[in-house]
N, C-alpha and C positions, 0 to 999 in steps of 0.2 A: 514472507514480507509481512503479514499481518502486523500491523500498528508501525509502519514504517513510511513515511511521506517519500511517493514515486510522481516523476514525473516523464510525461509517453509522447509520440504521436501517434496517429493514427486517420482510418477515415471509418465517417459513419456510417454502420450499417442498419442501423432504425434505429429510429425516434420513441421517444415515452407514448406511452397509452393509458388507458384506464384502468390498465387490471394486472395486480399484480405478477412479476416482481418489477418492471419496468415503470413504474408508476414513478415520474419523477427523475428519470434520467436517459440512458442512452448508449447503445453500444458502440463498441470502436473495436478496432483491427487495424493491424499494421501488415498483416502479410495473412494470405492464405494455409488455414491448413491448422492442426492441432494446438494449443496453446497461446494462438495469436490472437483471442477475442477476451474482451472486461465490458464487464455494466462500468458503467460511470452516475453514480448517484449526487444529484443537483441539489441535492439537502434544502428542497422547499425554496431555491433559487429558480428566478424565473431569468433561466438560458435559455433562447432560441437557435438551435443546431438541424442541420437537414441533412437527409441520406447523401453522401457525398462531399460533404463539408471536409476536409482534412486539420485536422484540430489540435493542440496542445495542452494536454492536461496534467494538471499535476493536483495529488491529492492524499488522503492515507487509504491503505491496502485493511477494509477488514471482511469478513463472513458475516452476511447475513441469511440467520437461517439454509447455512448450505453456499450458498450463493455466495463469491467471491466479487467484493465492487471496490471502486476508487470513490470513496466521498471527496469531495472539493469544500474549501475554506470559505473559498469569497470567489464571486463573479468573473475576478480576472484571472483565476485557477482555470477557464478554459476562454483557450484563443483561437478565434476561430481563423486559422493559415491560408486556406482557399476554396472553392466551393466548384462543386461541380467535376472532381475528383472520380475518376471509377472505380466503384465498390472490389475488393479481394472476389474474385470469384469462390464459387463456392465448393468445397473440396465435399466429394460424393462419398458416403457413409453407408451401410445397411442399417434397416429397420433395427436390427439386432442391437449395433450399435449405438443407439439413440436411447437404448430400457434399459442396458447393461452397465453397472453403476460403476466396477471399474474401468470399462472400455470406454465410458462414456467421458467420465471429468477433463479430458482430454478437450475437447469440442465444445465443453460449455460456455459458451456467449459468443461461438464462434457460429458464422453461416454455414450452410449444410444444407445438400440435397441428398434425396435418393431415388432411384427410378424404378417404374412402373410395378407401384406398390399397388397393392388392393385392400379397396374400405373392409374391412373385416368385424369391425363394430361401427355402428353410428352414432353411438348417444353412451357414453360413459358417466352422465351426469356435469355438469356445472361447464357445459359448450363444449366438452371433449370426447374425443373420439378414437377410433384404432384403425392402422394400417400395417400390414404385411408384405412383405417382399421374398417372402419365403424365409428368411435368416431367423424370425420372430418376432413378435407384435413389438410396436412404439404407438405413446401417449401424442394424439396434438391436440392442440390448444385452441383458440379462439381470442387471444388476448389483442389481436390487435384483427380491426372490422374486415371482412371478407365477403362475399356474397355466395360460394359454395357451398353447398346442402350437400354431409356426406347421406350416401346409400349405400347399404351393403352390398360388396358384389363391383362396384365399379374399380376400376382400373385409371391411375393416373399415372400419364407418361414421365411426370415430374413432380415431387415435393418440395421445396424449400421453404429453408425458416433459420431461424434461431436456437439455437440447444439453448435450455435452461432447465433451472433447477429449484422447484416450486414446491411444496405439501410435501417435501421426501420423496417426489420423483423426479428425472429426468423428462423433457415433453420437445415437442419441437413448436415452435411457432412462426407459422405462416406471416409475412406483414403485408400482406395483402394478397389482393386477384391473381396479378401475375408469377406470386410463386406455387398456385395449383392448378397443373395445367390437365386438362384430359381431350385437349382437342389442338390441333396444332393452329386451325382458325383461330385472330386472334392473339395468339401470342408474340412473344419481341418485347423488347426494353426500348423506347424512343428517347431523345431528347434534341433539345438543341442549343446553337452555341455560337454569338453567346445569348443569355438567356434575358439578360436585361439590357434595352433600348431605351437613351432617350429621347423622348418625344419630336417627332419632327426634323428628325438625323436619319442622312443618309448613310449606312456602313458598305463596306465594298462588299462585303459579305454573310453570309449566314448560312451554319449546314444545319440540316437535319438527318441525326443520325438513327440506324435502326439495327439493334444486334439479337441475331437467335438467340434461344434459348432449350431447343433441344437436337443431342448429339442424333438420332436414328429418324430424324421427321425434318423435313426443309421448309419451310418459307417461299410459296412457288411465284407470289402477286401479293405488290403492297400499292395500297393508292392513299395518297397523302394530301390534306388538302389545307393549306393557308390560309387564315382569315381575312377575309377581302379587304380589313383596314390596310392593309400593309398588301404595298408594289413592291417589282422587282425586274429584270431584263432579263436576265436569260439563267439557264442553272447547268451545271455539268452533274457527272454523276462517276462516283468513286468508289475505293473498294470494292466489296461485295457486290455493288450496282453498276460494276462496269459492264458494258456489255449487253445489259438488257434492254429488251425493247420498251418503249419510251410514247406513252398518248398523255398529250396534254391539252384539258379543257378549262381555260381561265386558270384560275389559281390551284386545280387540282389535277395531280400529277399520278399517273398511273404506272406503275412498274410489274413487265412480266418476264418469263423469259430467265429468273434468276431463281439463286436455291445457295437458302439462308439457313445453316444449322447453328447449331450450341457455336457459342463468341464467334461466328462470323460478321461483320460490322461491314453495312453498308453506308454511302452520304449522297446524300442532294444538297447542292452546295449552289445556291440562290445571289448572284451577281445584284449588285445597287441597292442593296435592299432598303426601302424606305419605312419610317413608323409613324403611325399618327400623330395628328396633336392632341388626343384626347388620353392623357392618362389612363391605364387599364390594364384587366391580367387578359391575354387573349391567349385560347387554347390550338393550337396545333393539330389534325385528324389523322389519326393513320388507322388504318384496318389491314390486318396480314388474313391470308389466306395459303390453307396447304394444296398439294396436286388434289385437285377437282372440288376443291372446297370454295365455300363464299366469304368472301373479306367481310372479318369481322373489327369490331372496334379493340386495342390493345387495351389491357388494365390501367395504365396508367399514363394518358397522352400529355405529353409534353409544352410547358405553357411559355410564351414569350409576355412579360413584366414591361410596358411602357411606364417610363416614369418622368417625371420632369426632373431636371438636374438637381433644381432646386429643392433642399429639405430631404436629400436624402446622404446616407454614412450613418456609420455603427461606433459609439462613441464609450467610454467605460471611464472610471475613477480607479485609481490603485493608492492607498487600502480603499474600501469602499465603507470600512467601519473606522470611530475615533473617538473615544472615549470625550466626555464632555468633558468640554474646557479645559482640552490639550493643547497644546501646539507639537507638530510633531514637523520632521525636520526636511519635509517635501513629504507632497502628493502629484500623482502623475496623473494628468487628462490627455487618454489616446483616443484617436479618430482615425475609423479607417473609411477609405472611398469602396463603394461598391460599383461604379458607374465605370462601363471598360472603353468606350470611346469619347467621353464629354468629362472634361473633371471639372473637379471642386475648385474654383477660382478665388472664395470667400467663406471665412469662417468667424461667426460673433458667436463669443463666448461671455455669459454672463453667470459668476461666481454667486450665490448668494448670500445679501447681505449681512445675514449672520455672522459668517465664517471672515476672517482678515489673513493677510498673506502680505509680506515684505518682499519680496522679486520674483522674477518670475524667468525662464530657460526656454528656449524653442531647439526640439532636438527633431530624427526621423526628417519628414516631409515637409516640417515646418521649420524647417535649419533658416532657410534665407527669407521668410516671410517677414515683410512689413505689418510693421504691430502699432495699433493705434491704441491706447487706454484711455477710458475716461471711469474711474473707480475700479467697482470690481467687473467692467466688461472690457473685453479684449477683442479687438475686429483685426483680424490675418488676412490680408490680401498677399498679391504676386506670391500666389499657388497654383499649383496643380496638381492635385490628390485621383486619383484613377483608382479601378477598381487594387486594393490589395497593399496600396501606399498607404504607409501611417506615419502619421505624425503627435508629434508628443509636446504639452506643453506643462513644467517642471515647475510647481508652486513651491518656493521654500520659502519655513518658520511660517506654515500652515495652524490657524488657530479656529479650534470649532470651539460653537458657543455652549455656555451651562445649562442650555435645555435639550433635554437628549428629545429626537424627533429627527425622522425623515427628511432630508431636502435634496432639490431636485436643482443639478446644474443645468444652464438652458444653453440648446446650442441650437444654433440655424446656423443654414449654410443656403450657399447659391453659385449656379454655373455663370458662365460668360452672359454678360448682359444681363445676370436676372435680378432679384433680390432673394435678400436671406429670409429664409422659410424653416421653421422648425423641423429638426430630423424626426422618423417616427416612434423612435424609444430615449430617451432624456434619462442619461445616469444618474444616480443618485446616489447619496453617502447620508449613511445611517449613523446620527449621534447617540452613541451609549454610555446610560449609569455604568460608572466604576464601580458601586458598589455591588456586594453579592458576588464579585469575578474571584478568582483565583479556584485552587486544590490547598486540603488540606488533610491530614492524616497523623493520627494518635500511636504511639509508639510508644511501650509493645501495646497493641491493638487485642493482648487476652492475658486476665490474669488469673492467678488462683487466688482459693479463699483465704481471706485473710493476709491477705500478701500487702508488702508493703515495696515496692520501687519508686525509682526516678524512670515519670512521665515524662515526654517529649512528645509536644505539638510542632510539627514542621507545616508551614504556611510557604507556597510557592504561588506569586503571580501571575497569568496569564491573561490578562488583558489590559491595558492603562497602567496605571501609578494609583497603587492602595498605598493610603495613606494613615487609614486607622481601622483596629479590628475590635472585634467583641468577641471573647471566648466564655462559655456557660458550663460548667460540668453539674450533671444534674447531682442534687443532694444527696440523693439515695443510692448514689455510684461507687464516690470518691471521697475521703475524707482527707484534705491538704489545709496546713497551718505555715509551711513556710514560704516563705518569699520565692518566686519563680525567679528565674536568671534567665534574659534575654541572649540569645545571638543572632549570628547573621545579620540581616539587618535590622533586626529588634535592638541589637547590641545599645543602639545608644536611647532608644526609644522610651517616653515617658507613660507611667502606666499607674492605675489606680484601682479598686476596686468599687464597682459601684453596684451597691445591693448583691447581688449573685453575678454579675456579672465582670470579668476581668478586662478590663478599658483600654485600650494601648492608642500612642498619639508620636507624632513627630519624628515618622521614621518613613521610608521611601521603599517598596517592594515594588519593581515594574517586572516586566514580563519576563519568567522564567527567574527571578531572584526571590530568592530563600530566607525564612525567618526560620528561628525555630525558640519556643518556650518551653522550657527545663523545670519542671515541677518537683522537688527534692519531692525522696519518702515517703511519696501518696500511699495510701491503705485504702483497701477496699472496704465497706461497710457489712457488717457482721448481716448473715442471713440475705443477701442479696446475691442472688446467681441466677443472670440474665444476660440480654444484653441492654444498652443504651447509647443516646451518641448524646455526644460534645459538642455543643450548639457553636458554630463557629460563623461569623459576619464581619462582612469586610466595606469599606466605604475609604471616599477623598476627607469624612472628617466624621468627629466623634457623633456629631447629630442625622448624618444619614446611611449608619449602617444597615445592611441588608441581609439575610442569610445566604450560605451558598447552597449549590444547588444540591452538594452531598457533603455531611457531616460527618464526621468521623465515628466510626462506632466502637464503642469499646464493649468485650465481652467480660464475664466474670465467670470461672467455671466453682462447679459445686464441690462442696468434699467428699461425696462418694463418688464422682466423675459420670454421674447417668444425667443431670439436668442442669440447661441444655444444652450445654457444648462439652465437649471433650477436649481436652490436651492433644495435638494429631502426633505425639512423643508416644502418648497412652496405646493409640491406636498402632504404633509398632511395637510397643513391646510386645518381645518374643513368650508363648507359652513355654510347658514344658519342652517341648522339642528341642527351646532355644533359639528358633529362627521363626517357626510360624506366628501369626498376630495372635495374644492372649484371647483378644474378641472376637475371633472369625468369627461370623457366621450373625456378631450381633448389629443391630441398625442404632447408630449414632449420629449425631451432629458434633461440625466441625466448623471451624473458619480459618483461612488461610490467606494469602498472599500468591498470585499463578506465580510460578518461576518457570515452568515449561507451557508454553501457550498451545491451547488448541489445536491452531495450524500445523505444528511441527510434529503431531503426533495421534492425531486422527485421521481416521478415512472416511469415506463417504455414509452417510448417515451413521456415523457414532462418533460420539465423544471419550475423548481421553487426554490427560493434561497431568501438569504435578502442582501440589499447591505446598506452602510450608509454612511454618509459626515458628516461635522460638525454640521448641520444643522438638521438631521434626517435620520431615515431609511425607506426602504419600501422593500416588497417584490415584483419580478420579477416574471413572470412568461408567458408562454406561452405552447398551450394543444400539438404543434407537432417541438420536437427539436431532431437533430441526429449534433448539431454543438461541442459534447463535455460538458466537464464538466468543473466544477469554483470551485475555495477550496478558503481557507480562508486566505485574505493576501493581494489576487488580485483585483486589478485596472481597472473595466471595465467602459464602455461606451456605452450606449443603449438608442434606441428610442424605444416608445410604447404608448399607450394609457392609460389614467387611469382609474382603475374600483375600482369597491367595491365588494369586494366577503365575503358574510356573516359577514360584517362589518370591515373586513379586506381591507385597502387598499392596492392595485395591480397595479401596469405596465405590462398590455401584451405586449410583443414584437411587432411588427408591420415586420413579417417576421424576417430572420434569423437578426435581429439588437440589436447586443450586442459582442463586443470587446472586447478582454484584452489588457492594454493596460499599465499593470507592475506589479511588485513583491513586494514582500516585507513590506507592508500598516497594521499598527494596528489601532486598536482604545481602549480606553479603554470603561472598563466599567462603566454604570452609577447605583450606589448604590443605591438602594430604602432608603429613609429615613424613621424608624424606624414607624411602624404603617402605612406607606403609603403604598395607594393602586395601583394595576396595572390600567394605566387610558389611552383618545386616544393616548395622549402626551407621550407615553414609546413604541408604534407603531412601530414594526420597528427597535427599538433600542438594544443594547446589554446591556443588564441589570444586575444588581446582585444582591442578597438575601439575609439574613442570618437567619435561624427562624430554627425553632423546627417541625419536620414530626408531621402532624397533624392526617394525614389517611393512611391506607396503599395503594399501584396502585391496579388501578381495570383497564380494557379492557374499551377504549372509542373511538368509531369510528376505524379510523387506526391506533389508538396506544393506549398507559395508561398514565392515571392521576393519581395524588396525590396533596396534600395537605401541603402547610407549613405555618406555624404562621409567619407573621412580626410583630413582637409586638400584638397587638390584631388583627391585619388585616390578613383573610386567603388569600393565593397567591397559584390562581390554577397552578400546574408545567405539565408539556404533553412533551412525548418523543411521536415522529414517530416511528412506527414499522421500518420505512427505517434508523435511528438512526443505531439501531444494539445496543442500550444502555438499560444497563443489571438493575434494579431494584431489584433485589431479597434483597439488603443489606436496601430497604429504610423501613423503621418501624418507627410506632407511637414512638415517644417520644427521635429519635435520631436527636442530629443537624445538621445542613445539611448547604454550601454555596452554591449556586446554581447560576450558570452563564449562560444566556439563551437569545432568543429576545421574545421580546416584542410582541406578537399576541392576536387575535380575533376571537372567533367562534361566534356569533349571528346571527341565521337565522329571528328576528323578529324588525321590527323598533322602536326605533329612533337608533337600534344599539349602546347603549352604557352598553351594558352586556359581557357577553363571554371573558374576559380579561386573558391572560392564557401566561406561560412565558416558552419557546420552545426550549429545552435543546437542545444541536447539534449533544454532542459527549460524551464518558464515565467520559472524565473528566473536566466535565459541571459542574458535579457533585461531591462534596467532604462530607465526612462523617467529623466533625468537635469532634463531643461531647466524642470522648476519650480521653479528659484532657492531659496533658502534663509529658511522665515521668521523676523522679526525685527523688534521694533519702531524700531528704529532703520535707513535707507535706506544703502545703501553699494553701491560698483561695484567690482569688480577686474580686472584687463586682465594676462593672463597669457600670453605675455609681452608685456613693452610695445615692445620692439622686435623687429619679425619682416618676415622677409624673403620674401614672397610668391612671386619668383621662387624662392624653393628649397624652395618647396613648405611652407611654415612658415603657420600660423595662428593668430591670435589668442582666447582663450578668455576670456568674461566674463562672470563670477560677479556674480549682481545678489541684493543683500538686503534684506529687506523686508516689513512688513505685508502679509498674504494677501488682505485686504478692499478694497488699492487697487487702482488701475490705472497699467498702466507703460508711456512711448516709449523708446524706443532709439536714438537715433542719430548718424553721426559727420560731423564740419564736418572743414574742411581749414584752414586757420592762416589765410584771410580771412574765417570765418565764413559758407562756403557749405556746405548739408547735398549729402554728394555718397553716402550709404549711411542708407536707411528700415530698421534692422534690424527692429524692430518696431515697430505703433504700437495704445495704447489694451489692450493685452493683461491681463487677470485675474493677480491673485499675480505676485510675483518672480517673472521669467523669466528663465534662461540663454539664451546664444549662442556660434557662433563666428562668425568675421570673416575673410575670405580673403583681404583687402586691395581689395577689389572696390566700384565703385560701383551705383548701382540698375538698371544693364541690365546686371551681368556681368563688365563690363570690370574689366581691374583699374588700380589709379591709380597716381597720381608716386607716387614717391619723397619723402618729407621727414614735417612735423611734420602728427599732427592729435590732435583732439578726439572722446569715445566720451561723451557725454551723455545722462544716463537722466533722465526726467523721470517725476515720481511723482504723484497723482490722488488724495486721501482721499476717500473716501463722504462727508466732511462740507464738501468744494469745495474745500478746503486743497491745495495744489500744493505741488511743493519737487522743486528738480533738483540733480544731481551730478556733477561733467563729472571726465572723468580723459585727461590726455594718451598716444599711443603715437605713435610713431616707427616709418614702413612706411621698413624698408631694404634696399639693392642686395644684390647677390650678390656682393659684393666683400670 
């Protein structure tokens, strides 16, 4: 799913530390076990989450040096749904499962535990050490602070942590002292509920919970000391504490005669619990011991935060970034309460005076509020916002100032009879200039010596509205004298040359909107064989143009194809054997667009992807890679050695020589002609085929394969396991449209077989045989004259209502049925006919009738007939 935007919910299992790879992010799980954890990268945004928070996350999937992560785009992409939720239990693994590349990937970013591991190396460098439970050694890191100092020979009853991947190695990251247990004394996970209480408030009950951590060793004694600032009347015991022996000395409670093992939980429930009048954070002391042990403090003592109701709450705005001087249809201000027992009853919101808006509306917990507006200040009363209640103020026609800056929205809150106080973290709105935003690509991006072509500059808006553009083509690169042609959003733009810069204005390119500038008959300059960038600048007017972050790269190939870049088609050109590359063994440089992402074809620690230029495509491979992932549409340049692997031409990188040069490029698919087989000329290219599924998917090596009829020619379709493509809907007889990359796997010379179509993602497979829903029934046969002996087939398209049943048959001129294509299928169904009879034998040349029978749910019947001619090959 690299490059895709996803949304998911889960529980935070670990928060940011000051050590890669978790610097600036947190980890989330939606369940216990493999494939259930992921790292969320905050992209330098100040978002505070805690272990146990239930969150909803929206972001883009990527691979960062082998670690899968989801990167958010704005602060609103992380929504805290609840706090204090139980963390998914760790899954028990062996140390060898942490160290083994193939076995460990499912546990990446998952909370795991190993038992009875022995320290076999106490210093691997960089704070790392090694443990082994007898299955094989695993690396333990110190990304999170803990006080344990490893010593060779130490036996750890329990070792927990997050499995991560950095510097080409899997390792275990304990999250603190509670994840490293070498003695039963001082173990356990404690908490209080509620953990936040208003000042001077009496609540009916407060629970102190404790959960054991070891399966084979039990906690037998617990000592709890409630801070003296609090008072309570009585208490009772629940869960694993029921039946315990009790000794109470003031605020100290001593429990014995208990047996608390892994995941057993006991509760002390204090009644009529009263908070002090002084706001502060208070620690509940918990000490535990095993049999014959001495009570020791648990690693992470639970705390109770006493807060005044006034000045509490969490607020945010969406969107949090707005182009300067732009009016957006709406801006939402959201607010969530955090107090369980005392509601927020008044909120005062002051929008920065630099912004303007027309009206506003209230939603959620604010829906029935009483509002007083004084200019940009809104005062909401008659509300009750407690923990996890959320209200929204929706401002319409919200206009940003022309001055780029970060502006703070002031929010003050108050409880009953209190005065409004500022909340701890005010939301901000970043006003950014549009200048310098957008993406641009130049096609073709690679030219040959003394070439004359039409060059096209593609520009797409990505923030705000771009209304002016500047383009500078390096004088040494291209020679153009013909007026450019404006297309897309540039169609009606004004333009002129100002020195060496082509300037456009009087157009509007919003987010996702595209304009094209066509430079007819551009000629490369003689003697220039290199790469150079076409500088593109954007802005809101011609006086404030700023360069894009990445301007398009254009490459000119030298006459002898040696310096500095070679067309990929020349890499694929076969040598004397007619199949293997003529450049096999040579080192060359190429530039191309990623058509097969590394996420689909790479395995742990290795890079494999496919790139293409106008002349051809090729596989890029290196057995050791830590330089990040590449996704579809990226332009990359690389240097490597041309090799052949089981018939597949590859470029094996020489060191880390693969550089990202741009974004937003695309290639049209090359559609196979009817009955055309895959061959050497398709290798590495983006290919499309439409046909009928011939076989069910079967396991084959590192993936699964099935066969599709392209007319009379079988095409092998292959999906690597790493693609995650679901083939459960692939059944013989279904019509499919497949997009993929021409590949090959042939172990024996002369490497002229084993061609296959490699799918990259789920959308590469489209089932098209369901027909088209319509109130009226019709069929279309295309072509209605075809010659099976030439490999031609007829495609039959059916339209009609979905709740009817359909039968499709072919009759000869004497009215005899020669082919039952299908009988009694629900819904309109499309089909291919290869000019054969029911036994698969070719039929005679002549006139035939394709007849569709339809039966409706109410018993009515209908039929439609089309003529078709089966022709000869002369």
